All heavy atoms as TSV, in Angstrom:
chain	resi	resn	atom	element	x	y	z
A	1	MET	N	N	-38.345	-27.717	13.107
A	1	MET	CA	C	-38.207	-27.187	11.823
A	1	MET	C	C	-36.972	-26.286	11.732
A	1	MET	O	O	-36.680	-25.535	12.662
A	1	MET	CB	C	-39.427	-26.378	11.437
A	1	MET	CG	C	-39.478	-26.047	9.996
A	1	MET	SD	S	-41.236	-25.600	9.645
A	1	MET	CE	C	-40.987	-24.734	8.285
A	2	ALA	N	N	-36.267	-26.303	10.667
A	2	ALA	CA	C	-35.005	-25.570	10.535
A	2	ALA	C	C	-35.259	-24.094	10.245
A	2	ALA	O	O	-36.276	-23.683	9.735
A	2	ALA	CB	C	-34.151	-26.200	9.433
A	3	GLU	N	N	-34.279	-23.331	10.705
A	3	GLU	CA	C	-34.329	-21.849	10.500
A	3	GLU	C	C	-34.062	-21.586	9.041
A	3	GLU	O	O	-33.098	-22.111	8.465
A	3	GLU	CB	C	-33.268	-21.197	11.382
A	3	GLU	CG	C	-33.268	-19.724	11.356
A	3	GLU	CD	C	-34.224	-19.039	12.246
A	3	GLU	OE1	O	-34.671	-19.743	13.180
A	3	GLU	OE2	O	-34.503	-17.930	11.952
A	4	PRO	N	N	-34.828	-20.750	8.337
A	4	PRO	CA	C	-34.494	-20.389	6.956
A	4	PRO	C	C	-33.182	-19.628	6.835
A	4	PRO	O	O	-32.835	-18.801	7.701
A	4	PRO	CB	C	-35.697	-19.522	6.553
A	4	PRO	CG	C	-36.490	-19.235	7.726
A	4	PRO	CD	C	-36.019	-20.089	8.825
A	5	VAL	N	N	-32.500	-19.893	5.818
A	5	VAL	CA	C	-31.219	-19.265	5.598
A	5	VAL	C	C	-31.262	-18.253	4.449
A	5	VAL	O	O	-31.841	-18.548	3.414
A	5	VAL	CB	C	-30.135	-20.324	5.212
A	5	VAL	CG1	C	-28.779	-19.689	4.971
A	5	VAL	CG2	C	-30.009	-21.328	6.336
A	6	ASN	N	N	-30.760	-17.049	4.691
A	6	ASN	CA	C	-30.760	-16.016	3.619
A	6	ASN	C	C	-29.529	-16.315	2.755
A	6	ASN	O	O	-28.399	-16.074	3.183
A	6	ASN	CB	C	-30.718	-14.637	4.245
A	6	ASN	CG	C	-30.822	-13.541	3.231
A	6	ASN	OD1	O	-30.606	-13.815	2.048
A	6	ASN	ND2	N	-31.224	-12.380	3.672
A	7	LEU	N	N	-29.787	-16.787	1.526
A	7	LEU	CA	C	-28.641	-17.172	0.627
A	7	LEU	C	C	-27.854	-15.954	0.164
A	7	LEU	O	O	-26.681	-16.068	-0.067
A	7	LEU	CB	C	-29.211	-17.975	-0.523
A	7	LEU	CG	C	-29.868	-19.319	-0.120
A	7	LEU	CD1	C	-30.413	-20.022	-1.453
A	7	LEU	CD2	C	-28.833	-20.198	0.567
A	8	ASN	N	N	-28.569	-14.801	-0.034
A	8	ASN	CA	C	-27.824	-13.603	-0.440
A	8	ASN	C	C	-26.803	-13.142	0.612
A	8	ASN	O	O	-25.681	-12.843	0.325
A	8	ASN	CB	C	-28.752	-12.456	-0.733
A	8	ASN	CG	C	-29.459	-12.652	-2.023
A	8	ASN	OD1	O	-28.960	-13.227	-2.965
A	8	ASN	ND2	N	-30.678	-12.081	-2.106
A	9	ARG	N	N	-27.208	-13.234	1.857
A	9	ARG	CA	C	-26.307	-12.864	2.983
A	9	ARG	C	C	-25.153	-13.835	3.026
A	9	ARG	O	O	-23.975	-13.411	3.201
A	9	ARG	CB	C	-27.072	-12.875	4.288
A	9	ARG	CG	C	-26.149	-12.439	5.457
A	9	ARG	CD	C	-26.868	-12.484	6.779
A	9	ARG	NE	N	-27.940	-11.560	6.769
A	9	ARG	CZ	C	-28.924	-11.582	7.689
A	9	ARG	NH1	N	-28.947	-12.438	8.636
A	9	ARG	NH2	N	-29.918	-10.698	7.665
A	10	PHE	N	N	-25.384	-15.134	2.831
A	10	PHE	CA	C	-24.366	-16.156	2.898
A	10	PHE	C	C	-23.348	-15.890	1.752
A	10	PHE	O	O	-22.155	-15.944	1.938
A	10	PHE	CB	C	-25.012	-17.527	2.824
A	10	PHE	CG	C	-23.940	-18.601	2.781
A	10	PHE	CD1	C	-23.288	-19.014	3.884
A	10	PHE	CD2	C	-23.633	-19.261	1.552
A	10	PHE	CE1	C	-22.323	-20.044	3.869
A	10	PHE	CE2	C	-22.669	-20.266	1.513
A	10	PHE	CZ	C	-22.041	-20.625	2.707
A	11	ARG	N	N	-23.825	-15.626	0.535
A	11	ARG	CA	C	-23.021	-15.402	-0.600
A	11	ARG	C	C	-22.131	-14.135	-0.429
A	11	ARG	O	O	-20.927	-14.171	-0.699
A	11	ARG	CB	C	-23.921	-15.241	-1.871
A	11	ARG	CG	C	-23.145	-14.877	-3.108
A	11	ARG	CD	C	-24.078	-14.667	-4.284
A	11	ARG	NE	N	-25.153	-13.735	-4.099
A	11	ARG	CZ	C	-25.043	-12.419	-4.134
A	11	ARG	NH1	N	-23.901	-11.877	-4.485
A	11	ARG	NH2	N	-26.063	-11.602	-3.917
A	12	LYS	N	N	-22.712	-13.122	0.089
A	12	LYS	CA	C	-21.941	-11.834	0.335
A	12	LYS	C	C	-20.869	-12.015	1.404
A	12	LYS	O	O	-19.802	-11.517	1.320
A	12	LYS	CB	C	-22.904	-10.696	0.652
A	12	LYS	CG	C	-23.703	-10.228	-0.490
A	12	LYS	CD	C	-24.634	-9.070	-0.096
A	12	LYS	CE	C	-25.469	-8.668	-1.323
A	12	LYS	NZ	N	-26.317	-7.509	-0.969
A	13	GLU	N	N	-21.201	-12.738	2.471
A	13	GLU	CA	C	-20.228	-12.948	3.600
A	13	GLU	C	C	-19.066	-13.808	3.002
A	13	GLU	O	O	-17.902	-13.542	3.383
A	13	GLU	CB	C	-20.909	-13.653	4.732
A	13	GLU	CG	C	-21.785	-12.741	5.587
A	13	GLU	CD	C	-22.498	-13.424	6.691
A	13	GLU	OE1	O	-22.268	-14.664	6.848
A	13	GLU	OE2	O	-23.285	-12.785	7.377
A	14	LYS	N	N	-19.369	-14.761	2.169
A	14	LYS	CA	C	-18.329	-15.633	1.598
A	14	LYS	C	C	-17.419	-14.806	0.698
A	14	LYS	O	O	-16.209	-14.921	0.758
A	14	LYS	CB	C	-18.973	-16.794	0.801
A	14	LYS	CG	C	-17.989	-17.735	0.281
A	14	LYS	CD	C	-18.653	-18.890	-0.412
A	14	LYS	CE	C	-17.667	-19.826	-1.044
A	14	LYS	NZ	N	-18.333	-20.908	-1.842
A	15	ALA	N	N	-18.039	-13.856	-0.105
A	15	ALA	CA	C	-17.222	-13.014	-1.025
A	15	ALA	C	C	-16.370	-12.094	-0.198
A	15	ALA	O	O	-15.209	-11.843	-0.528
A	15	ALA	CB	C	-18.103	-12.223	-1.908
A	16	ARG	N	N	-16.900	-11.501	0.938
A	16	ARG	CA	C	-16.094	-10.642	1.766
A	16	ARG	C	C	-14.956	-11.315	2.370
A	16	ARG	O	O	-13.832	-10.787	2.455
A	16	ARG	CB	C	-16.981	-10.012	2.903
A	16	ARG	CG	C	-17.879	-8.919	2.449
A	16	ARG	CD	C	-18.551	-8.245	3.648
A	16	ARG	NE	N	-19.733	-7.565	3.214
A	16	ARG	CZ	C	-20.990	-7.931	3.442
A	16	ARG	NH1	N	-21.217	-8.956	4.212
A	16	ARG	NH2	N	-22.007	-7.199	2.991
A	17	ALA	N	N	-15.155	-12.546	2.820
A	17	ALA	CA	C	-14.050	-13.299	3.467
A	17	ALA	C	C	-12.961	-13.629	2.414
A	17	ALA	O	O	-11.777	-13.517	2.729
A	17	ALA	CB	C	-14.618	-14.562	4.060
A	18	ALA	N	N	-13.383	-13.952	1.186
A	18	ALA	CA	C	-12.405	-14.227	0.144
A	18	ALA	C	C	-11.605	-13.000	-0.213
A	18	ALA	O	O	-10.362	-13.022	-0.357
A	18	ALA	CB	C	-13.072	-14.800	-1.090
A	19	LYS	N	N	-12.296	-11.826	-0.260
A	19	LYS	CA	C	-11.600	-10.592	-0.594
A	19	LYS	C	C	-10.656	-10.176	0.510
A	19	LYS	O	O	-9.593	-9.735	0.278
A	19	LYS	CB	C	-12.674	-9.527	-0.722
A	19	LYS	CG	C	-12.223	-8.276	-1.454
A	19	LYS	CD	C	-13.426	-7.362	-1.742
A	19	LYS	CE	C	-13.038	-6.191	-2.582
A	19	LYS	NZ	N	-14.196	-5.333	-2.859
A	20	LYS	N	N	-11.035	-10.416	1.787
A	20	LYS	CA	C	-10.181	-10.088	2.884
A	20	LYS	C	C	-8.917	-10.946	2.913
A	20	LYS	O	O	-7.794	-10.504	3.140
A	20	LYS	CB	C	-10.963	-10.298	4.214
A	20	LYS	CG	C	-10.145	-10.107	5.455
A	20	LYS	CD	C	-10.057	-8.742	5.899
A	20	LYS	CE	C	-9.481	-8.635	7.278
A	20	LYS	NZ	N	-8.187	-8.090	7.324
A	21	ALA	N	N	-9.113	-12.242	2.569
A	21	ALA	CA	C	-7.951	-13.183	2.547
A	21	ALA	C	C	-6.987	-12.811	1.467
A	21	ALA	O	O	-5.778	-12.804	1.654
A	21	ALA	CB	C	-8.459	-14.613	2.329
A	22	ARG	N	N	-7.520	-12.398	0.289
A	22	ARG	CA	C	-6.667	-11.968	-0.816
A	22	ARG	C	C	-5.925	-10.662	-0.467
A	22	ARG	O	O	-4.757	-10.527	-0.728
A	22	ARG	CB	C	-7.486	-11.823	-2.077
A	22	ARG	CG	C	-6.634	-11.450	-3.240
A	22	ARG	CD	C	-7.377	-11.511	-4.516
A	22	ARG	NE	N	-6.484	-11.211	-5.634
A	22	ARG	CZ	C	-6.867	-11.008	-6.840
A	22	ARG	NH1	N	-8.112	-11.126	-7.178
A	22	ARG	NH2	N	-6.008	-10.646	-7.790
A	23	ALA	N	N	-6.606	-9.786	0.232
A	23	ALA	CA	C	-5.988	-8.505	0.576
A	23	ALA	C	C	-4.872	-8.788	1.623
A	23	ALA	O	O	-3.761	-8.156	1.507
A	23	ALA	CB	C	-7.003	-7.565	1.252
A	24	ASP	N	N	-5.036	-9.674	2.558
A	24	ASP	CA	C	-4.024	-10.058	3.501
A	24	ASP	C	C	-2.784	-10.689	2.794
A	24	ASP	O	O	-1.611	-10.381	3.159
A	24	ASP	CB	C	-4.535	-11.025	4.535
A	24	ASP	CG	C	-5.517	-10.290	5.470
A	24	ASP	OD1	O	-5.540	-9.065	5.544
A	24	ASP	OD2	O	-6.325	-11.073	6.128
A	25	GLU	N	N	-3.069	-11.492	1.831
A	25	GLU	CA	C	-1.935	-12.102	1.079
A	25	GLU	C	C	-1.145	-11.067	0.317
A	25	GLU	O	O	0.086	-11.023	0.306
A	25	GLU	CB	C	-2.474	-13.153	0.033
A	25	GLU	CG	C	-2.960	-14.418	0.627
A	25	GLU	CD	C	-3.642	-15.266	-0.428
A	25	GLU	OE1	O	-3.434	-15.031	-1.638
A	25	GLU	OE2	O	-4.307	-16.265	-0.008
A	26	ASN	N	N	-1.851	-10.122	-0.300
A	26	ASN	CA	C	-1.168	-9.045	-1.086
A	26	ASN	C	C	-0.434	-8.092	-0.127
A	26	ASN	O	O	0.670	-7.585	-0.541
A	26	ASN	CB	C	-2.169	-8.271	-1.908
A	26	ASN	CG	C	-2.642	-8.989	-3.076
A	26	ASN	OD1	O	-1.967	-9.935	-3.591
A	26	ASN	ND2	N	-3.732	-8.641	-3.694
A	27	ALA	N	N	-0.926	-7.885	1.040
A	27	ALA	CA	C	-0.208	-7.035	2.002
A	27	ALA	C	C	1.133	-7.594	2.410
A	27	ALA	O	O	2.123	-6.954	2.498
A	27	ALA	CB	C	-1.065	-6.797	3.214
A	28	VAL	N	N	1.154	-8.928	2.576
A	28	VAL	CA	C	2.386	-9.621	2.883
A	28	VAL	C	C	3.268	-9.620	1.689
A	28	VAL	O	O	4.518	-9.421	1.824
A	28	VAL	CB	C	2.100	-11.014	3.422
A	28	VAL	CG1	C	3.366	-11.811	3.495
A	28	VAL	CG2	C	1.344	-11.027	4.735
A	29	LYS	N	N	2.758	-9.845	0.546
A	29	LYS	CA	C	3.574	-9.994	-0.653
A	29	LYS	C	C	4.139	-8.671	-1.143
A	29	LYS	O	O	5.339	-8.589	-1.518
A	29	LYS	CB	C	2.646	-10.568	-1.761
A	29	LYS	CG	C	3.370	-11.185	-2.925
A	29	LYS	CD	C	2.296	-11.812	-3.857
A	29	LYS	CE	C	2.902	-12.585	-4.967
A	29	LYS	NZ	N	1.925	-13.183	-5.810
A	30	PHE	N	N	3.318	-7.588	-1.159
A	30	PHE	CA	C	3.742	-6.357	-1.791
A	30	PHE	C	C	3.923	-5.192	-0.790
A	30	PHE	O	O	4.425	-4.146	-1.141
A	30	PHE	CB	C	2.709	-5.894	-2.810
A	30	PHE	CG	C	2.564	-6.840	-3.944
A	30	PHE	CD1	C	1.374	-7.615	-4.059
A	30	PHE	CD2	C	3.532	-7.042	-4.903
A	30	PHE	CE1	C	1.186	-8.491	-5.097
A	30	PHE	CE2	C	3.394	-7.958	-5.922
A	30	PHE	CZ	C	2.197	-8.656	-6.062
A	31	GLY	N	N	3.522	-5.397	0.478
A	31	GLY	CA	C	3.530	-4.303	1.442
A	31	GLY	C	C	4.940	-3.880	1.815
A	31	GLY	O	O	5.867	-4.750	1.771
A	32	ARG	N	N	5.117	-2.696	2.235
A	32	ARG	CA	C	6.416	-2.240	2.715
A	32	ARG	C	C	6.211	-1.743	4.124
A	32	ARG	O	O	5.175	-1.198	4.503
A	32	ARG	CB	C	6.980	-1.080	1.860
A	32	ARG	CG	C	7.234	-1.503	0.472
A	32	ARG	CD	C	7.933	-0.440	-0.395
A	32	ARG	NE	N	7.288	0.889	-0.188
A	32	ARG	CZ	C	7.817	2.031	-0.547
A	32	ARG	NH1	N	9.083	2.047	-1.028
A	32	ARG	NH2	N	7.187	3.173	-0.375
A	33	THR	N	N	7.254	-1.892	4.879
A	33	THR	CA	C	7.203	-1.462	6.323
A	33	THR	C	C	7.360	0.055	6.401
A	33	THR	O	O	7.769	0.682	5.425
A	33	THR	CB	C	8.279	-2.151	7.145
A	33	THR	OG1	O	9.581	-1.710	6.677
A	33	THR	CG2	C	8.232	-3.667	7.104
A	34	LYS	N	N	7.039	0.593	7.535
A	34	LYS	CA	C	7.133	1.991	7.717
A	34	LYS	C	C	8.565	2.470	7.602
A	34	LYS	O	O	8.882	3.538	7.010
A	34	LYS	CB	C	6.577	2.381	9.095
A	34	LYS	CG	C	6.495	3.847	9.392
A	34	LYS	CD	C	5.882	4.122	10.705
A	34	LYS	CE	C	5.785	5.619	11.029
A	34	LYS	NZ	N	5.135	5.901	12.281
A	35	GLY	N	N	9.518	1.675	8.063
A	35	GLY	CA	C	10.917	1.978	7.976
A	35	GLY	C	C	11.366	2.004	6.544
A	35	GLY	O	O	12.186	2.867	6.179
A	36	GLU	N	N	10.961	1.116	5.730
A	36	GLU	CA	C	11.266	1.058	4.294
A	36	GLU	C	C	10.773	2.335	3.596
A	36	GLU	O	O	11.481	2.966	2.771
A	36	GLU	CB	C	10.806	-0.130	3.615
A	36	GLU	CG	C	11.434	-1.413	4.018
A	36	GLU	CD	C	10.732	-2.638	3.520
A	36	GLU	OE1	O	9.528	-2.603	3.169
A	36	GLU	OE2	O	11.452	-3.667	3.394
A	37	LYS	N	N	9.528	2.748	3.877
A	37	LYS	CA	C	8.936	3.950	3.238
A	37	LYS	C	C	9.732	5.131	3.663
A	37	LYS	O	O	10.061	6.029	2.884
A	37	LYS	CB	C	7.541	4.092	3.643
A	37	LYS	CG	C	6.587	3.043	3.080
A	37	LYS	CD	C	5.215	3.210	3.602
A	37	LYS	CE	C	4.333	2.031	3.197
A	37	LYS	NZ	N	2.958	2.126	3.810
A	38	LEU	N	N	10.093	5.265	4.984
A	38	LEU	CA	C	10.824	6.410	5.488
A	38	LEU	C	C	12.209	6.462	4.854
A	38	LEU	O	O	12.689	7.545	4.452
A	38	LEU	CB	C	10.985	6.244	7.005
A	38	LEU	CG	C	11.695	7.416	7.737
A	38	LEU	CD1	C	10.982	8.737	7.501
A	38	LEU	CD2	C	11.789	7.126	9.205
A	39	ARG	N	N	12.932	5.323	4.715
A	39	ARG	CA	C	14.214	5.253	4.132
A	39	ARG	C	C	14.116	5.740	2.657
A	39	ARG	O	O	15.055	6.487	2.242
A	39	ARG	CB	C	14.769	3.853	4.180
A	39	ARG	CG	C	16.197	3.760	3.644
A	39	ARG	CD	C	16.614	2.322	3.481
A	39	ARG	NE	N	15.883	1.717	2.412
A	39	ARG	CZ	C	15.365	0.520	2.354
A	39	ARG	NH1	N	15.547	-0.297	3.440
A	39	ARG	NH2	N	14.649	-0.025	1.394
A	40	ASP	N	N	13.174	5.339	1.920
A	40	ASP	CA	C	13.025	5.694	0.513
A	40	ASP	C	C	12.729	7.221	0.426
A	40	ASP	O	O	13.284	7.893	-0.444
A	40	ASP	CB	C	11.924	4.924	-0.156
A	40	ASP	CG	C	12.302	3.459	-0.409
A	40	ASP	OD1	O	13.488	3.152	-0.267
A	40	ASP	OD2	O	11.384	2.682	-0.631
A	41	ALA	N	N	11.888	7.736	1.290
A	41	ALA	CA	C	11.589	9.195	1.264
A	41	ALA	C	C	12.876	9.967	1.581
A	41	ALA	O	O	13.112	11.006	0.902
A	41	ALA	CB	C	10.494	9.511	2.266
A	42	GLN	N	N	13.686	9.579	2.539
A	42	GLN	CA	C	14.924	10.289	2.866
A	42	GLN	C	C	15.876	10.178	1.757
A	42	GLN	O	O	16.625	11.167	1.429
A	42	GLN	CB	C	15.485	9.726	4.137
A	42	GLN	CG	C	14.643	10.064	5.431
A	42	GLN	CD	C	15.176	9.363	6.646
A	42	GLN	OE1	O	15.941	8.436	6.561
A	42	GLN	NE2	N	14.789	9.857	7.827
A	43	SER	N	N	15.973	9.046	1.125
A	43	SER	CA	C	16.899	8.880	0.028
A	43	SER	C	C	16.563	9.763	-1.157
A	43	SER	O	O	17.446	10.405	-1.734
A	43	SER	CB	C	16.880	7.435	-0.446
A	43	SER	OG	O	17.662	7.210	-1.541
A	44	SER	N	N	15.290	9.825	-1.482
A	44	SER	CA	C	14.897	10.751	-2.592
A	44	SER	C	C	15.104	12.224	-2.242
A	44	SER	O	O	15.516	12.987	-3.089
A	44	SER	CB	C	13.455	10.474	-2.992
A	44	SER	OG	O	12.538	10.842	-1.990
A	45	GLU	N	N	14.855	12.576	-1.015
A	45	GLU	CA	C	15.089	13.948	-0.560
A	45	GLU	C	C	16.558	14.281	-0.615
A	45	GLU	O	O	16.919	15.367	-1.088
A	45	GLU	CB	C	14.548	14.126	0.882
A	45	GLU	CG	C	14.680	15.526	1.419
A	45	GLU	CD	C	14.243	15.623	2.844
A	45	GLU	OE1	O	13.228	14.972	3.171
A	45	GLU	OE2	O	14.848	16.370	3.637
A	46	LYS	N	N	17.356	13.377	-0.241
A	46	LYS	CA	C	18.840	13.568	-0.312
A	46	LYS	C	C	19.279	13.774	-1.738
A	46	LYS	O	O	20.093	14.657	-1.968
A	46	LYS	CB	C	19.537	12.410	0.342
A	46	LYS	CG	C	21.051	12.572	0.334
A	46	LYS	CD	C	21.705	11.375	0.953
A	46	LYS	CE	C	23.251	11.559	0.902
A	46	LYS	NZ	N	23.938	10.366	1.432
A	47	SER	N	N	18.769	12.957	-2.681
A	47	SER	CA	C	19.177	13.099	-3.995
A	47	SER	C	C	18.746	14.421	-4.604
A	47	SER	O	O	19.450	15.006	-5.439
A	47	SER	CB	C	18.691	11.953	-4.887
A	47	SER	OG	O	17.312	11.907	-4.907
A	48	VAL	N	N	17.549	14.886	-4.224
A	48	VAL	CA	C	17.144	16.180	-4.749
A	48	VAL	C	C	17.999	17.296	-4.228
A	48	VAL	O	O	18.342	18.185	-4.936
A	48	VAL	CB	C	15.571	16.395	-4.351
A	48	VAL	CG1	C	15.212	17.882	-4.556
A	48	VAL	CG2	C	14.674	15.523	-5.058
A	49	ARG	N	N	18.350	17.233	-2.941
A	49	ARG	CA	C	19.179	18.244	-2.360
A	49	ARG	C	C	20.569	18.225	-3.051
A	49	ARG	O	O	21.165	19.294	-3.330
A	49	ARG	CB	C	19.401	18.037	-0.850
A	49	ARG	CG	C	18.249	18.548	-0.072
A	49	ARG	CD	C	18.507	18.549	1.442
A	49	ARG	NE	N	18.324	17.183	1.938
A	49	ARG	CZ	C	19.271	16.425	2.541
A	49	ARG	NH1	N	20.475	16.876	2.723
A	49	ARG	NH2	N	18.930	15.202	2.954
A	50	GLN	N	N	21.110	17.037	-3.325
A	50	GLN	CA	C	22.363	16.894	-3.984
A	50	GLN	C	C	22.386	17.536	-5.394
A	50	GLN	O	O	23.310	18.196	-5.796
A	50	GLN	CB	C	22.812	15.482	-4.017
A	50	GLN	CG	C	24.211	15.259	-4.469
A	50	GLN	CD	C	24.570	13.773	-4.393
A	50	GLN	OE1	O	23.743	12.893	-4.304
A	50	GLN	NE2	N	25.902	13.494	-4.450
A	51	LEU	N	N	21.323	17.288	-6.136
A	51	LEU	CA	C	21.146	17.799	-7.469
A	51	LEU	C	C	21.067	19.311	-7.433
A	51	LEU	O	O	21.637	20.020	-8.287
A	51	LEU	CB	C	19.996	17.201	-8.200
A	51	LEU	CG	C	20.133	15.757	-8.714
A	51	LEU	CD1	C	18.845	15.215	-9.273
A	51	LEU	CD2	C	21.258	15.655	-9.764
A	52	ASP	N	N	20.278	19.803	-6.497
A	52	ASP	CA	C	20.108	21.281	-6.355
A	52	ASP	C	C	21.470	21.900	-5.971
A	52	ASP	O	O	21.722	23.058	-6.400
A	52	ASP	CB	C	19.110	21.599	-5.317
A	52	ASP	CG	C	17.682	21.362	-5.809
A	52	ASP	OD1	O	17.485	21.185	-7.056
A	52	ASP	OD2	O	16.727	21.284	-4.958
A	53	GLY	N	N	22.285	21.241	-5.207
A	53	GLY	CA	C	23.556	21.792	-4.820
A	53	GLY	C	C	24.548	21.900	-5.985
A	53	GLY	O	O	25.521	22.617	-5.952
A	54	HIS	N	N	24.339	21.066	-7.078
A	54	HIS	CA	C	25.291	21.075	-8.163
A	54	HIS	C	C	24.787	21.961	-9.340
A	54	HIS	O	O	25.421	22.008	-10.367
A	54	HIS	CB	C	25.388	19.617	-8.679
A	54	HIS	CG	C	26.307	18.818	-7.832
A	54	HIS	ND1	N	25.834	18.171	-6.702
A	54	HIS	CD2	C	27.577	18.489	-7.902
A	54	HIS	CE1	C	26.786	17.522	-6.109
A	54	HIS	NE2	N	27.921	17.693	-6.812
A	55	LYS	N	N	23.702	22.694	-9.138
A	55	LYS	CA	C	23.238	23.601	-10.176
A	55	LYS	C	C	24.175	24.792	-10.306
A	55	LYS	O	O	24.750	25.310	-9.319
A	55	LYS	CB	C	21.816	24.111	-9.882
A	55	LYS	CG	C	20.769	23.067	-10.115
A	55	LYS	CD	C	19.385	23.646	-9.933
A	55	LYS	CE	C	18.377	22.604	-10.155
A	55	LYS	NZ	N	16.988	23.146	-9.894
A	56	ARG	N	N	24.361	25.233	-11.514
A	56	ARG	CA	C	25.174	26.400	-11.750
A	56	ARG	C	C	24.306	27.626	-11.653
A	56	ARG	O	O	23.123	27.634	-11.977
A	56	ARG	CB	C	25.744	26.379	-13.193
A	56	ARG	CG	C	26.791	25.317	-13.396
A	56	ARG	CD	C	27.323	25.509	-14.806
A	56	ARG	NE	N	28.430	24.574	-15.032
A	56	ARG	CZ	C	29.032	24.445	-16.137
A	56	ARG	NH1	N	28.692	25.148	-17.210
A	56	ARG	NH2	N	30.033	23.547	-16.260
A	57	ASP	N	N	24.967	28.688	-11.183
A	57	ASP	CA	C	24.231	29.982	-11.135
A	57	ASP	C	C	24.311	30.622	-12.459
A	57	ASP	O	O	25.401	30.780	-13.017
A	57	ASP	CB	C	24.913	30.897	-10.023
A	57	ASP	CG	C	24.741	30.351	-8.658
A	57	ASP	OD1	O	23.734	29.710	-8.423
A	57	ASP	OD2	O	25.625	30.627	-7.782
A	58	THR	N	N	23.161	30.985	-13.003
A	58	THR	CA	C	23.158	31.609	-14.317
A	58	THR	C	C	23.130	33.133	-14.171
A	58	THR	O	O	22.355	33.692	-13.417
A	58	THR	CB	C	21.911	31.155	-15.120
A	58	THR	OG1	O	20.721	31.497	-14.349
A	58	THR	CG2	C	21.946	29.703	-15.362
A	59	PRO	N	N	24.066	33.817	-14.911
A	59	PRO	CA	C	24.007	35.313	-14.787
A	59	PRO	C	C	22.759	35.891	-15.486
A	59	PRO	O	O	22.319	35.340	-16.512
A	59	PRO	CB	C	25.252	35.701	-15.563
A	59	PRO	CG	C	25.624	34.566	-16.428
A	59	PRO	CD	C	25.052	33.363	-15.783
A	60	GLU	N	N	22.229	36.828	-14.869
A	60	GLU	CA	C	20.987	37.393	-15.390
A	60	GLU	C	C	21.201	38.606	-16.224
A	60	GLU	O	O	22.088	39.364	-16.097
A	60	GLU	CB	C	19.997	37.670	-14.262
A	60	GLU	CG	C	19.530	36.391	-13.583
A	60	GLU	CD	C	18.532	36.701	-12.434
A	60	GLU	OE1	O	17.982	37.828	-12.436
A	60	GLU	OE2	O	18.357	35.809	-11.638
């Protein structure tokens, strides 16, 4: 006699696998490497410093 199968468990495992596969696809499609994130952070920091350096001193 065959072992009974829990259909809820099977359905949930299938949904988890599909969700994981979609997450992996999106990570490849939209993800950025650590180097890219670091470069962007440094670039924005540099632009902020540059703008602050061009501010005029206002007499009080």
